[in-house]
C-alpha positions in Angstrom: 30.0 64.2 170.5 29.0 66.8 173.0 32.0 68.3 174.7 32.1 68.4 178.5 31.2 71.7 180.1 34.2 73.1 181.9 33.8 76.1 184.2 35.5 78.1 181.6 36.1 77.8 177.8 39.8 78.0 178.8 40.4 74.4 179.8 38.6 71.9 177.7 39.2 68.3 178.7 39.1 65.4 176.2 38.5 61.9 177.7 41.3 60.3 179.7 44.0 58.7 177.5 43.4 61.2 174.7 45.0 64.6 174.2 44.0 67.6 176.2 42.3 70.3 174.1 42.3 73.8 175.6 40.6 76.9 174.3 41.8 79.6 176.6 43.9 77.1 178.5 44.2 79.1 181.6 46.3 76.5 183.3 49.1 76.4 185.9 51.9 78.2 184.1 55.4 77.0 183.2 58.2 79.1 184.7 58.8 82.3 182.8 62.3 83.6 182.0 61.2 87.2 182.6 60.5 88.6 186.1 56.7 88.6 186.9 55.0 91.9 186.1 53.5 93.6 189.0 49.7 93.9 188.8 48.3 97.5 189.0 45.9 97.9 191.9 42.4 98.2 190.5 41.8 101.4 192.4 42.6 102.9 195.8 39.0 102.7 196.9 38.5 99.1 196.0 37.8 96.8 199.0 36.6 93.3 199.7 33.0 94.2 198.8 33.6 96.3 195.7 32.4 95.4 192.2 33.5 96.8 188.9 31.0 98.5 186.6 30.8 99.9 183.1 28.7 103.0 182.6 27.9 103.8 179.0 27.1 107.4 178.0 27.2 109.3 174.7 30.6 109.0 173.0 32.9 111.8 172.0 33.3 113.9 175.1 34.1 113.5 178.8 31.3 112.4 181.1 29.0 115.3 182.0 29.1 116.9 185.5 25.6 115.4 186.1 26.9 111.9 185.4 30.0 112.3 187.5 28.0 113.6 190.4 25.6 110.8 190.1 28.4 108.2 190.1 29.9 109.7 193.2 26.5 110.0 195.0 25.8 106.3 194.3 29.1 105.4 195.9 31.2 104.9 192.8 34.8 105.9 192.0 35.8 106.5 188.4 38.8 104.3 187.5 39.1 105.6 183.9 36.9 107.0 181.1 37.1 106.0 177.4 35.6 109.2 176.2 35.8 108.4 172.5 33.4 105.5 172.9 31.5 106.8 176.0 32.5 104.0 178.4 33.3 104.8 182.0 34.9 102.2 184.3 33.8 102.5 187.9 34.3 100.7 191.2 31.7 100.7 193.9 30.8 98.7 197.0 27.1 99.8 196.7 25.1 96.8 195.5 22.5 99.2 194.1 25.0 101.3 192.2 24.0 100.2 188.7 20.3 100.5 189.4 20.8 104.0 190.8 23.0 105.3 187.9 20.7 103.9 185.2 18.1 106.4 186.2 20.4 109.4 185.6 20.0 111.6 182.5 22.8 110.9 180.0 23.4 107.3 181.1 22.5 104.9 178.4 23.3 101.6 180.2 25.3 100.5 183.2 26.1 97.1 184.6 28.4 95.1 186.9 31.2 93.4 185.0 31.4 90.6 187.5 29.4 88.9 190.2 32.3 88.3 192.7 33.8 91.2 194.6 37.3 92.5 193.8 39.5 90.5 193.5 37.6 87.8 191.7 37.2 84.2 192.9 39.9 81.6 191.9 39.3 79.4 189.0 39.0 75.6 189.0 40.9 75.0 185.7 43.0 71.9 185.6 45.5 70.4 183.2 48.6 71.8 181.4 50.1 72.2 177.9 52.0 69.2 176.7 55.6 70.6 176.9 58.0 69.3 174.3 60.5 67.0 175.9 64.2 67.0 175.2 63.9 63.7 173.2 61.1 65.2 171.1 63.1 68.3 170.4 66.1 66.2 169.3 64.0 64.1 167.0 62.4 67.1 165.4 65.8 68.8 165.0 67.1 65.7 163.3 64.2 65.6 160.9 64.5 69.3 160.1 68.2 68.9 159.3 67.2 67.2 156.0 64.6 69.9 155.2 66.2 73.0 153.7 64.9 76.3 155.0 62.9 74.8 157.9 63.1 75.9 161.5 64.0 72.9 163.8 60.5 72.2 165.0 58.6 73.0 161.8 58.4 69.3 160.9 55.9 68.9 163.8 53.7 71.8 162.5 51.2 70.0 160.3 49.0 73.1 160.6 51.3 75.2 158.4 50.9 73.1 155.2 47.2 72.7 156.1 46.8 76.4 155.3 49.7 76.5 152.7 51.7 78.8 155.0 54.9 76.9 154.1 54.4 77.8 150.5 53.5 81.4 151.4 56.8 81.7 153.2 58.6 81.0 149.9 57.2 84.3 148.6 57.2 86.5 151.8 57.3 86.2 155.6 55.1 89.3 156.0 55.9 92.9 156.6 57.5 94.4 159.7 55.1 97.3 159.3 52.2 95.1 160.3 51.4 94.4 164.0 49.1 91.7 165.4 48.0 92.3 169.0 47.4 89.3 171.1 44.7 90.3 173.5 45.1 87.5 176.0 46.8 86.4 179.2 50.1 88.1 178.5 53.1 87.4 176.2 56.6 86.4 177.2 58.6 88.6 174.9 61.9 87.2 176.1 61.1 83.9 174.3 63.8 83.5 171.5 61.1 82.8 168.9 59.0 85.9 169.9 61.7 88.5 170.8 62.8 89.3 167.2 59.3 90.3 166.3 57.9 91.8 169.5 56.3 95.3 169.3 56.9 96.8 172.8 55.2 100.1 172.0 51.9 98.3 171.2 52.1 96.2 174.4 50.4 96.9 177.7 48.7 95.5 180.8 44.9 96.2 180.8 43.8 93.9 183.6 42.7 96.8 185.9 40.6 98.3 183.1 43.1 101.1 182.4 46.6 100.9 180.7 49.6 99.9 182.8 52.6 100.7 180.7 55.3 99.6 183.2 58.0 97.8 181.3 57.2 94.1 181.1 53.7 94.5 182.5 52.4 92.6 179.5 54.2 89.4 180.6 52.5 86.5 182.4 53.8 85.7 185.8 55.2 82.2 186.5 51.8 81.3 188.1 49.7 82.5 185.2 48.6 80.9 182.0 51.0 80.4 179.1 48.1 80.8 176.7 48.9 84.2 175.3 52.5 83.2 174.7 51.4 80.1 172.8 49.1 82.2 170.6 51.8 84.8 169.9 54.2 82.1 168.6 51.5 80.6 166.4 51.1 84.0 164.7 54.6 85.3 164.5 57.3 83.0 165.8 60.4 84.2 163.9 61.9 82.1 161.1 65.3 82.3 162.7 66.7 78.8 162.9 65.3 78.4 166.5 62.3 76.4 167.4 59.1 76.8 165.4 57.7 79.0 162.7 54.6 81.3 162.9 52.0 81.7 160.2 53.4 85.2 159.5 57.0 85.1 160.8 57.9 88.4 159.4 55.2 90.6 161.1 55.3 92.2 164.5 53.3 90.8 167.5 52.3 92.7 170.6 51.0 91.5 174.0 47.9 93.2 175.5 47.3 91.5 178.8 43.6 91.4 179.8 43.4 88.1 181.7 43.7 88.6 185.4 45.8 86.3 187.7 42.7 84.2 188.4 42.1 83.6 184.7 39.1 85.9 184.1 38.7 88.3 181.2 36.4 91.0 182.5 34.7 93.6 180.3 36.7 96.6 181.6 39.9 94.9 180.7 38.7 93.8 177.2 37.5 97.4 176.5 40.9 98.7 177.5 42.6 96.1 175.2 40.6 97.1 172.1 41.1 100.8 172.9 44.9 100.3 173.3 45.1 98.4 170.0 43.0 101.2 168.3 45.3 104.0 169.5 48.6 102.2 168.7 48.1 101.4 165.0 47.5 97.7 165.4 46.5 96.0 162.2 44.9 92.8 163.5 43.7 91.7 167.0 43.5 88.1 168.1 40.8 87.3 170.7 40.9 83.7 171.9 38.6 84.1 174.9 35.1 85.1 176.0 34.3 88.0 178.2 33.6 86.7 181.8 31.5 86.1 183.8 28.7 85.3 181.3 29.4 82.8 178.4 26.4 84.4 176.7 25.3 88.0 177.5 21.5 88.5 177.2 20.4 91.9 176.3 17.2 91.6 178.3 19.4 91.6 181.5 20.5 95.2 182.3 24.0 94.2 183.5 24.7 91.9 180.5 23.3 94.5 178.1 25.8 97.1 179.4 28.7 94.6 178.9 27.6 93.9 175.3 27.4 97.6 174.6 30.7 98.5 176.1 32.7 95.7 174.4 30.8 96.4 171.1 31.8 100.1 171.2 35.4 99.2 171.8 35.7 96.6 169.1 34.0 98.8 166.6 36.3 101.6 167.5 39.3 99.4 166.9 38.0 98.4 163.5 37.3 102.1 162.7 40.9 102.8 163.5 42.2 100.1 161.1 42.2 96.8 163.0 40.7 93.5 161.8 39.3 91.7 164.9 39.6 87.9 164.9 38.0 85.7 167.5 37.7 82.1 168.5 34.3 80.4 168.2 34.5 78.4 171.4 35.0 74.8 172.4 31.6 73.3 173.5 30.5 71.9 170.2 27.5 74.3 170.4 25.5 75.1 167.3 25.5 78.9 167.6 22.8 79.2 165.0 20.4 77.0 167.0 17.2 78.3 168.6 18.4 77.6 172.1 21.5 76.5 174.0 21.8 75.3 177.6 24.5 77.3 179.3 25.6 75.6 182.5 28.7 77.8 183.2 27.4 81.3 183.9 28.2 83.3 185.9 31.6 81.6 186.2 33.1 83.8 188.9 30.6 82.8 191.6 28.1 79.9 191.3 27.0 79.0 187.8 23.6 77.5 187.1 21.9 76.0 184.1 20.0 78.5 181.9 18.5 78.3 178.4 19.5 81.1 176.0 18.8 82.1 172.5 22.3 82.6 170.9 20.8 85.2 168.5 19.9 87.4 171.4 22.4 86.3 174.0 25.9 86.9 172.6 29.3 85.3 173.3 31.4 88.5 173.2 33.5 89.4 171.4 33.0 86.3 169.2 29.5 87.1 168.1 29.8 90.9 167.8 29.3 92.6 164.4 32.4 92.9 162.3 34.4 90.3 164.2 35.9 87.4 162.2 34.6 84.2 163.9 36.9 81.2 163.6 36.1 77.5 163.9 38.7 74.8 164.5 39.8 71.9 162.3 42.0 68.9 163.0 44.9 67.2 161.2 42.5 65.5 158.8 40.8 68.8 157.9 37.5 68.0 159.7 35.8 70.2 162.2 37.5 69.6 165.6 35.4 67.5 167.9 35.0 70.4 170.4 34.6 73.3 168.0 31.5 75.4 168.1 29.7 75.9 164.7 26.7 77.5 163.2 25.5 78.6 159.7 25.9 82.4 159.4 28.0 82.6 162.6 31.2 80.9 161.6 33.1 83.0 159.1 36.2 80.8 158.4 38.0 77.7 159.6 41.6 77.0 160.5 43.7 74.4 162.3 43.0 74.3 166.0 43.9 70.7 166.6 42.0 67.7 167.9 42.6 64.5 169.8 45.3 62.6 168.0 43.1 59.5 168.2 40.4 61.4 166.2 42.6 63.1 163.6 46.1 61.7 163.3 48.6 63.9 161.4 50.9 62.5 158.7 54.5 61.8 159.7 56.8 63.3 160.8 54.3 65.2 162.9 53.2 63.1 165.9 50.5 65.1 167.7 47.1 66.2 166.5 47.4 69.3 168.7 49.0 72.6 167.7 52.6 73.5 168.6 53.3 76.9 170.1 55.8 78.8 172.2 55.6 78.6 176.0 57.1 81.0 178.6 60.7 80.4 179.6 61.9 79.5 176.1 59.9 76.4 175.8 57.5 74.9 173.2 54.5 72.7 173.7 51.1 71.5 172.4 47.7 72.9 173.0 44.4 72.7 171.1 41.1 74.6 170.7 39.5 77.3 168.7 41.9 79.5 170.6 44.6 77.9 168.4 42.5 78.3 165.2 42.0 82.0 165.7 45.7 83.0 165.6 46.1 81.1 162.3 43.5 83.4 160.8 45.0 86.4 162.4 48.3 85.4 160.8 46.7 85.1 157.4 45.0 88.5 157.9 48.5 89.9 158.7 49.9 88.4 155.4 47.0 90.0 153.5 47.7 93.4 155.1 51.4 92.9 154.3 50.5 92.3 150.6 47.9 95.1 150.6 49.3 97.7 153.0 46.5 100.3 152.3 43.6 97.8 152.5 40.9 98.7 155.0 39.7 96.2 157.5 36.6 95.6 155.3 38.9 94.8 152.3 41.1 92.5 154.4 38.1 90.6 155.5 36.7 90.4 152.0 40.0 89.0 150.7 40.2 86.6 153.7 36.9 85.1 152.8 37.3 85.2 149.0 40.7 83.4 149.3 39.5 80.7 151.7 39.4 77.2 150.3 35.7 76.2 150.1 35.1 73.1 152.3 31.9 71.2 152.0 29.9 70.0 155.1 31.1 66.8 156.7 28.0 64.5 156.6 27.6 62.5 158.6 29.8 64.0 161.3 30.8 61.1 163.6 34.2 62.2 164.8 34.7 59.5 167.5 33.4 56.7 165.3 30.7 55.4 167.7 28.0 55.4 165.1 26.2 58.5 166.4 26.1 61.9 164.7 28.1 64.3 166.8 27.1 67.6 165.1 25.0 68.6 162.1 26.4 70.9 159.4 24.1 73.1 157.4 24.8 75.1 154.3 26.6 74.8 150.9 30.2 74.0 150.0 30.9 77.7 149.6 29.5 78.6 153.0 28.3 76.4 155.8 28.1 76.1 159.6 31.3 74.0 160.1 33.8 75.9 157.9 32.2 79.2 157.0 33.6 80.4 153.8 36.2 77.6 154.0 39.7 77.0 155.2 42.0 80.0 155.5 44.6 80.1 152.7 48.0 81.8 153.5 49.4 81.2 150.0 46.6 83.2 148.3 47.0 85.9 150.9 50.5 86.7 149.5 49.9 86.2 145.8 46.5 87.9 145.2 
């Protein structure tokens, strides 16, 4: 089944009457308990015709006087400079800014991070998470009353036993010395399931491309997506007798807000997010998004090439400083190992148009960057989710991301094939997508780091793959039962395009 092509990965619709599956579900938000965080103005010089740019130079020292003069001469204003990786964030109203600066000695690449002037165009995302009703809460609480040691909503979390997290929790909940950063739309740290484990020092707002450390700046406003809060709960909702349980309920979680109020994740914000994580001793980053406005960034385009280079430098730096970077594979049922893909959604901040790309040369970032753990989604029956991207040699590992309940129905007492998570304002609700699979793997990586506190990112990833439960290809893959093959899986039981090295295993993470 080919998934519909939404304007963004962040709101994936499943046919009417079935459950909504959302990757980066940037949807109308539920009211937050915390006061909305004020957005930092991108720069004093930004106006209605300004664009944002990244200028890449040699790393390790501040931009040379020649480069700084050239930026100013071309009409640019430096917003910030990440000297350790040689990435400069610039605003300019000059449409020829990047072309002019690329000619300057010392500039390795430069490109616009968007195609719409600051601020960006509004999104067209629709839908909402399925908020748990009072009746559903009461029913789940009644069920959990008979299950010793369970949080009230844990009976609805079919995803935890799917990766043996319930068994892992009998041995350990994870270490408070381990922090997972949710690079996303913001996290409501006032939620009762998140507050006990929240790491304020490792939290920030990076939307403008530079850190805003104002207290609470990492929170989503009432009008913004609940996506980051949902992801944070999946990873580290506390086992505290309230609500649900995270995959690693004893570790810390931080919020690094990179999604702007219109729902876009621009390169300057993503670079800032990785750099903040790197400099604040984060052990794992979760990245359930793609970097706008291009779904795939082609290196033969000078703007897109600069974005790939900037985000690559930032993600590599975060790993060099000790972070394991985990990312969602995407929700379009694309074969990312195919020779070509039709991308109808780029650029998504102005007017997208169909283009054919080679996914080995045009990259979904950060998902396809070297060193990043790429996660596919599975449903309640353990099969690839109907929407999940796949691809031999691209997918590293699989984890529960949910699917339509009609396609993959969970065993009772769970009732929904989607994934339960925390929502702003002290609520809980269901979402689905590879965005929900990635935090399961981030949680397992956090448990590995808890068990092996001195393990390097390379060692954590090696253990993650070695401990995964090998899962053979699903052949034929006819998830909707209409007699037609919906996707083709290539590879062996031990490594294939649907499940990578296999299903993430939380129990092995705490006993190896």
